[in-house]
N, C-alpha and C positions, 0 to 999 in steps of 0.2 A: 237444094239438091246436093250441094257439096258436102253437107253434114252427113247425109245418108250414104254417100259414096265413101266417106271416111269410116263410117261404122261398118259398112260391108267389106271394105278393104281390111279393116282391123280383124273382123271375124275370119276372113279368108286367110290372113297371115297366121292367126292363132291356129286354125285348122291345119294348115300346112306345117306349122311347127310341131303340133302334136303328132301328126302322121310321120314326119321325119324322125322325131325322137323315138316314137314307138317302133318303127320298122327299119330305120336305117342307122341311126346313131344311138341305139339303146346302150351299148357297151360303154361308149364314151360318156354319155350322160350319167350312167351309173357310177363310173369312176370319178367323174366330176363331183357328184353329190357326196360320195363317200370320202373324197379327198378334202371336202370343205368341212367335214364334221370335226376333225381334231383342232384346226385353228379356231373354229367357232367355240368349241369347249374351252380352249386355252384362254381366249380373249374374254369370254363370258365369265370365267373364273377370276381372271385378273380384275375385271370391273367389279365383281362381287367383293373381292378382297379389298380393293381400294375403298369401296363404299363402306364396308364393315369397319375398317381402320378409321375412316373419317367419322363414322358414327360414334365409335368409342372415344375418340378425341373430343368430339363435341359434347358428349355426356360428361366427361371429366371436366371440361371447361365450364359447363353449366353448374356442376356441383361446386366447383371452386368459386365461381362468381356468386352463387347463392350463399355460400359460407361467408364470403367477404361482406356481402350485403347484410347478412344477418348480424355479423359482428358490428358493423357500422350502425345499424339500427339500434342494437342494444346499447352501444356507447352513447348515442344521442338520447335515448330514453333515460339513461342514468344522469346525464348532464342536465336534462330538463327538470328532474326531480330535485 
């Protein structure tokens, strides 16, 4: 029975929240949402920038390691002949 009360209580809280936002605190809610957009864009861009730089560094490191591995393999093949 307690699970059903929790579900009903949750639904009632959601309904009350929607009613309060729609009819009482619409302006505050609107300002809050639009106030969150610039920081979200900034930090999303920052994360994308860091991920891009990291990807570029990893690609360069991979090329360098492949080149070193290729040189070592060629050197071993020449020694074996």
